[in-house]
C-alpha positions in Angstrom: 63.6 99.2 111.6 66.1 98.8 108.7 68.8 101.3 107.8 66.7 102.9 105.1 63.9 103.7 107.6 61.8 100.8 106.3 59.9 99.1 109.1 60.1 95.4 109.7 56.9 93.6 110.4 57.6 93.4 114.1 58.6 97.2 114.3 55.3 98.1 112.5 53.3 95.8 114.7 54.8 97.5 117.8 54.0 101.0 116.4 50.4 100.0 115.6 49.9 98.5 119.0 51.4 101.4 121.0 49.2 103.9 119.4 52.0 106.2 118.0 50.4 106.1 114.5 46.8 106.6 115.8 44.9 109.4 114.2 44.2 110.9 110.8 46.6 111.0 107.9 46.6 112.9 104.6 48.2 111.9 101.4 50.8 114.4 100.2 50.0 114.6 96.4 53.2 116.5 95.6 55.4 113.7 97.0 53.2 110.7 96.2 53.0 108.9 92.8 50.8 106.3 91.1 52.3 104.7 88.0 50.9 102.3 85.4 53.1 99.8 83.5 52.1 97.4 80.8 53.3 96.1 77.5 52.0 97.0 74.0 52.8 96.2 70.3 52.1 92.5 70.8 53.9 92.5 74.2 57.2 93.6 72.6 57.4 97.2 74.1 57.0 98.4 77.6 54.5 101.2 78.3 54.9 103.4 81.3 52.6 106.2 82.5 52.1 108.3 85.6 48.9 109.7 87.0 49.5 113.4 87.7 46.5 113.8 90.0 46.3 111.8 93.3 44.7 112.5 96.7 43.8 110.5 99.7 43.6 110.1 103.5 43.8 107.4 106.1 43.0 106.6 109.7 44.8 104.5 112.2 42.8 103.6 115.3 44.3 103.4 118.8 43.9 99.6 118.5 46.1 99.7 115.4 43.5 99.2 112.7 44.3 101.1 109.5 42.0 102.2 106.6 41.9 104.8 104.0 41.2 105.9 100.4 43.4 106.9 97.5 41.8 108.7 94.6 43.5 108.9 91.2 42.4 111.3 88.5 42.0 108.9 85.5 42.3 111.8 83.1 45.7 112.8 84.5 47.4 109.9 82.8 50.7 110.9 81.2 52.6 108.5 79.0 54.5 111.2 77.2 52.4 110.7 74.0 49.4 113.0 73.8 47.6 110.9 71.1 47.9 107.7 73.3 46.9 109.6 76.4 43.7 111.0 74.7 42.9 107.4 73.6 43.4 106.1 77.2 41.0 108.8 78.4 38.3 107.8 75.8 35.5 105.4 76.2 37.8 102.6 74.8 39.7 102.7 78.1 39.2 104.9 81.1 36.1 106.7 79.9 36.9 109.8 82.0 33.8 111.6 80.8 31.7 109.1 82.9 34.3 107.8 85.3 36.8 110.6 86.2 38.5 108.8 89.1 39.8 105.5 90.2 39.7 104.7 93.9 41.3 102.3 96.1 39.7 101.9 99.5 41.9 100.1 102.0 39.9 98.1 104.5 42.8 96.8 106.4 46.6 96.9 106.7 48.2 94.0 108.5 51.9 93.3 109.2 53.3 90.6 106.9 56.7 89.2 106.0 58.9 92.2 105.1 56.2 94.8 105.3 52.4 94.9 105.2 49.5 93.3 103.4 47.0 95.9 102.2 43.5 94.6 101.5 40.7 96.7 100.0 38.5 97.5 97.0 39.6 98.9 93.7 37.1 100.8 91.6 37.7 101.5 87.9 35.1 102.5 85.4 32.3 101.9 88.0 33.4 98.3 88.7 34.6 97.5 92.2 36.6 94.4 93.0 38.4 93.2 96.1 42.2 93.4 95.8 45.2 93.0 98.0 48.9 93.7 97.6 52.1 93.6 99.6 53.9 96.9 100.5 56.9 98.2 102.3 56.3 100.8 105.0 58.8 103.5 106.2 58.3 105.9 109.0 60.4 109.0 109.6 59.9 112.6 110.7 56.2 112.2 111.4 55.5 110.7 108.0 54.5 107.3 106.8 55.6 106.1 103.4 53.9 103.1 101.7 55.4 101.5 98.5 53.7 98.6 96.8 52.7 97.1 93.5 49.3 95.8 92.5 48.8 93.4 89.5 45.6 94.1 87.6 43.9 92.5 84.6 42.2 95.5 83.0 39.6 93.3 81.5 38.2 92.6 85.0 37.2 96.3 85.0 35.7 96.4 81.5 38.8 97.8 79.8 38.7 95.3 77.0 39.7 97.4 73.9 42.5 95.5 72.2 42.7 96.0 68.4 44.4 93.0 66.9 45.7 91.9 70.4 48.4 94.6 70.5 47.8 95.7 74.1 48.4 93.5 77.1 45.6 92.9 79.5 48.0 92.6 82.4 49.0 95.8 84.2 51.1 96.8 87.1 50.0 99.7 89.3 52.9 101.0 91.4 52.1 103.2 94.4 54.4 105.5 96.3 52.3 107.1 99.0 53.5 109.7 101.5 51.1 110.3 104.4 51.5 113.2 106.8 49.4 114.4 109.7 46.9 117.2 108.8 
């Protein structure tokens, strides 16, 4: 374990193998956060948003296998600009009337250099694609924290609106997930 409580790969592997993390886990929505970052205005300006509604759960087996689901309310996007947020909620982008949530279903979490490799399936606007990302894991006081970034091309999920090429197709989803025992 590092001084910040962040687990090294070997420390996480040991925790998974000794069964201390085995059981059900629930995402604490008040302390967890999913952020979206991209560039707009022909790539000149950064755009940051946070999704205000997030939920989830996970399971770690006695053998150390981990899986879970994080659900994000697509309509809860907040970029501090209500006109832009309403456009993001429209059929041009998230289409929240037909697709109110995004989901990430983790199929596996394996120790990797400096943390874990999370593999799973991301569903946005009814399209599901396999994705994986690296994350840091911390454990303290009966909680597990997962911090990672996922690079996404929004066009892969049918979010292709881009009047005059002003909006980047490349996005970063940053996840800070705090899991507690129910």
